[in-house]
C-alpha positions as CSV (number, residue, x, y, z in Angstrom):
1,M,114.4,98.9,85.3
2,I,114.6,95.1,84.1
3,A,110.6,95.4,83.0
4,G,111.4,98.2,81.0
5,Y,114.1,96.7,78.4
6,N,111.4,96.0,75.8
7,D,109.5,98.7,76.3
8,P,109.2,101.0,73.1
9,K,109.1,103.9,75.2
10,G,111.6,103.2,77.7
11,A,111.9,102.7,81.4
12,A,112.0,106.8,81.8
13,V,111.1,107.7,85.9
14,R,107.9,109.4,86.3
15,N,107.0,112.0,88.5
16,L,110.7,112.7,89.2
17,Y,109.7,116.1,90.9
18,Q,108.3,114.3,93.7
19,V,111.2,113.4,95.3
20,F,112.2,117.2,95.4
21,A,108.5,118.4,96.3
22,K,107.9,116.1,99.6
23,S,111.9,115.4,100.3
24,I,111.8,112.2,99.3
25,A,115.2,110.6,99.7
26,M,115.6,107.8,97.0
27,F,119.0,105.0,97.4
28,G,120.2,101.9,95.0
29,F,122.9,100.0,94.7
30,I,124.7,97.7,92.5
31,V,125.8,94.4,93.5
32,W,128.9,93.5,92.2
33,R,130.1,97.2,94.1
34,L,129.4,95.4,97.4
35,E,130.8,92.1,96.6
36,D,133.9,92.2,97.8
37,K,133.3,94.0,101.0
38,Y,130.3,91.4,101.9
39,N,130.9,87.9,100.3
40,K,133.0,86.1,102.4
41,E,130.2,87.3,104.9
42,F,127.3,86.4,102.4
43,Y,128.5,82.8,101.8
44,E,128.7,82.1,105.4
45,N,125.8,83.0,106.5
46,V,122.8,82.9,103.6
47,P,123.2,79.5,102.8
48,L,122.7,78.3,106.3
49,W,119.8,80.8,106.9
50,V,118.2,79.7,103.6
51,S,118.4,75.8,104.8
52,R,116.8,76.5,108.7
53,G,114.1,78.5,106.6
54,E,115.0,81.6,108.5
55,L,115.3,83.6,105.1
56,K,112.5,82.6,102.8
57,H,113.0,83.0,98.5
58,K,110.3,82.5,95.9
59,E,111.3,80.7,92.7
60,Q,109.3,80.2,89.3
61,I,110.0,77.0,88.1
62,F,109.7,76.3,84.3
63,E,110.3,72.9,83.1
64,G,112.3,72.2,79.8
65,L,115.4,73.8,78.0
66,D,113.4,75.0,75.3
67,K,111.2,77.1,77.7
68,T,114.4,79.5,77.9
69,G,113.3,82.2,75.2
70,E,110.1,82.5,76.8
71,V,111.6,82.9,80.3
72,I,114.2,85.9,79.2
73,L,111.1,87.6,78.2
74,A,108.9,86.7,81.1
75,V,111.4,88.0,83.2
76,Q,112.0,91.3,81.3
77,K,108.2,92.1,80.9
78,G,108.3,91.8,85.2
79,D,105.8,88.5,84.6
80,V,108.4,86.3,87.2
81,H,107.9,86.7,91.1
82,G,110.7,85.6,92.7
83,K,113.9,83.7,90.3
84,A,113.4,82.3,87.4
85,V,114.4,78.5,87.3
86,I,114.7,76.4,84.3
87,K,114.8,72.8,85.1
88,V,116.6,71.0,82.5
89,A,116.1,67.7,84.2
90,S,115.4,65.2,87.2
91,D,117.3,64.8,89.6
92,E,116.1,61.3,89.6
93,V,118.7,58.6,88.0
């Protein structure tokens, strides 16, 4: 849906009649509605799984705070694959 934010025609659902014609089930969820129920379990398990390599994720890293506007637009256009990360400084001291 976020890729449709800048679409002048909106993010209309196409061929919605196919849901009924083919008896398709369609479900969605909003994270914040589930947060209270799963928040504790999430933070107990997910960081461990990521550190062990059991749970993979994708990041697209952009260099420099000056790229913020471009990154937001890329996310809205659907041009980012994975989590968009803006690196503002090096870890080196």
